C-alpha positions in Angstrom: 3.4 50.2 22.6 3.0 52.4 19.3 5.8 53.1 17.1 6.3 56.8 16.3 8.2 58.2 13.2 9.7 60.8 15.2 13.4 60.6 15.6 13.9 62.1 19.1 12.4 59.6 21.6 15.1 58.7 23.9 15.2 55.6 26.3 16.1 56.4 29.9 19.6 54.9 29.1 20.1 57.8 26.5 19.5 55.4 23.5 17.0 56.4 20.8 14.1 54.1 20.6 13.5 54.5 17.0 16.8 53.2 16.0 16.5 50.4 18.3 13.1 49.5 16.7 14.7 49.7 13.2 17.6 47.3 14.1 15.4 44.7 15.8 15.3 41.6 14.1 12.1 39.6 13.6 12.2 36.4 15.7 10.5 33.2 14.1 10.6 34.6 10.5 13.0 33.6 7.8 13.0 34.4 4.1 15.7 33.0 2.0 16.5 33.6 -1.9 18.7 31.6 -3.9 19.2 32.2 -7.8 20.7 30.8 -10.8 20.8 31.9 -14.5 17.3 29.8 -15.2 15.7 29.9 -11.8 15.1 31.6 -8.5 14.2 29.6 -5.3 12.5 31.4 -2.4 11.5 30.0 1.1 9.3 32.1 3.4 9.1 30.6 6.9 6.7 32.1 9.5 7.1 30.6 13.0 3.7 29.8 14.8 5.3 30.7 17.9 6.4 34.2 17.2 6.3 36.3 20.3 5.4 39.5 18.4 2.3 40.3 16.3 3.7 43.5 15.3 6.1 41.8 12.9 5.4 40.8 9.4 6.8 39.0 6.5 5.3 38.9 3.1 6.1 38.2 -0.7 4.5 40.3 -3.5 4.7 39.8 -7.2 4.6 43.0 -9.3 4.3 41.2 -12.5 5.0 37.6 -13.8 8.9 37.8 -13.4 9.6 40.6 -10.5 8.6 40.8 -7.1 9.7 41.4 -3.4 10.3 39.7 -0.3 9.8 42.0 2.8 10.3 41.4 6.5 10.1 43.7 9.4 7.6 45.6 11.5 4.1 45.3 10.1 3.4 49.0 9.4 6.8 49.3 7.7 6.5 46.2 5.6 3.1 47.7 4.6 4.3 51.3 3.8 7.6 49.8 1.8 5.4 47.3 -0.3 3.0 50.2 -1.3 6.1 52.5 -2.0 7.7 49.6 -4.2 4.2 49.2 -6.1 3.8 53.0 -6.6 7.5 53.2 -8.0 6.9 50.0 -10.3 3.5 51.1 -11.9 4.4 54.8 -12.0 7.5 53.9 -14.0 5.5 51.9 -16.3 2.6 54.2 -16.9 5.3 57.2 -17.7 7.7 55.3 -19.7 5.5 52.3 -21.2 8.3 49.8 -20.3 9.1 47.8 -17.4 11.7 49.3 -14.8 15.1 47.3 -14.5 15.3 45.7 -11.2 18.8 47.3 -10.4 17.0 50.9 -11.0 14.0 50.0 -8.8 16.7 49.1 -6.1 18.4 52.2 -6.4 15.2 54.3 -6.3 14.2 52.4 -3.0 17.8 53.1 -1.6 17.5 56.7 -2.2 14.1 57.0 -0.7 15.1 55.2 2.3 18.2 57.2 2.9 16.4 60.4 2.3 13.7 59.6 5.0 16.7 58.6 7.4 18.9 61.7 6.8 16.7 64.6 5.6 13.3 64.1 7.0 14.3 63.6 10.6 12.2 60.4 10.8 13.3 57.0 11.9 14.6 54.3 9.7 12.1 51.9 8.4 12.4 48.7 10.1 12.3 46.4 7.1 14.8 44.2 5.2 13.9 43.5 1.5 14.7 40.9 -1.4 13.8 42.3 -4.7 14.0 39.7 -7.5 13.6 39.3 -11.1 14.0 36.4 -13.7 15.1 38.2 -16.9 15.5 36.3 -20.3 18.8 38.1 -20.9 20.4 38.6 -17.5 19.0 35.6 -15.9 17.9 35.6 -12.2 18.6 38.6 -10.2 18.5 39.0 -6.4 19.1 42.4 -4.7 19.3 42.4 -0.8 18.3 45.5 0.8 18.3 46.6 4.5 16.8 49.4 6.7 19.7 51.7 5.8 18.8 51.9 2.3 21.7 49.8 1.0 21.2 47.2 -1.8 23.6 44.5 -3.1 23.4 42.2 -5.9 23.8 38.6 -4.6 23.5 34.9 -5.5 22.0 34.0 -2.3 20.7 35.9 0.6 18.5 35.7 3.7 16.6 38.4 5.7 14.9 37.8 9.1 15.9 35.8 12.2 19.6 34.7 12.3 20.0 36.1 8.6 23.7 36.3 8.8 24.2 32.7 10.1 22.0 31.4 7.5 23.9 33.5 4.6 27.0 31.8 5.9 25.8 28.4 5.5 24.3 29.1 2.1 27.8 30.4 0.8 29.4 27.1 2.1 
């Protein structure tokens, strides 16, 4: 089954297929991030028994202190990572300084919301953790979802059973 970017594909029951794709959680893959002022810890678990090869989890480093964990449908993960790289490196080439993690998160938020609301395409089926270990601010974790919202947090999880894992992390 191919995944279309068009928004107007309906299931026989009347639901929109693309919205169901976007909220579908990846089974068998878990990404966890925990921060402190002096360190960041990440866990990326990929199950060998994953039932769907179309799902992907990946971690990329944009520089020595900034990076991103991305989880979701493989094509959407690839597109989201390429977009983050483009924003990061275009900002550096234009201003000759490193982009702040909070501003990078805002730009990605605006882009995801624009794609969903104004270009009549389906939401991307990705969840993100953008991280940075800054000398002045300490560790920063921004958790983002497919609607384009980002929050600054101390611990977060994306992927399979992420809500239950975050509940355990906060205890």
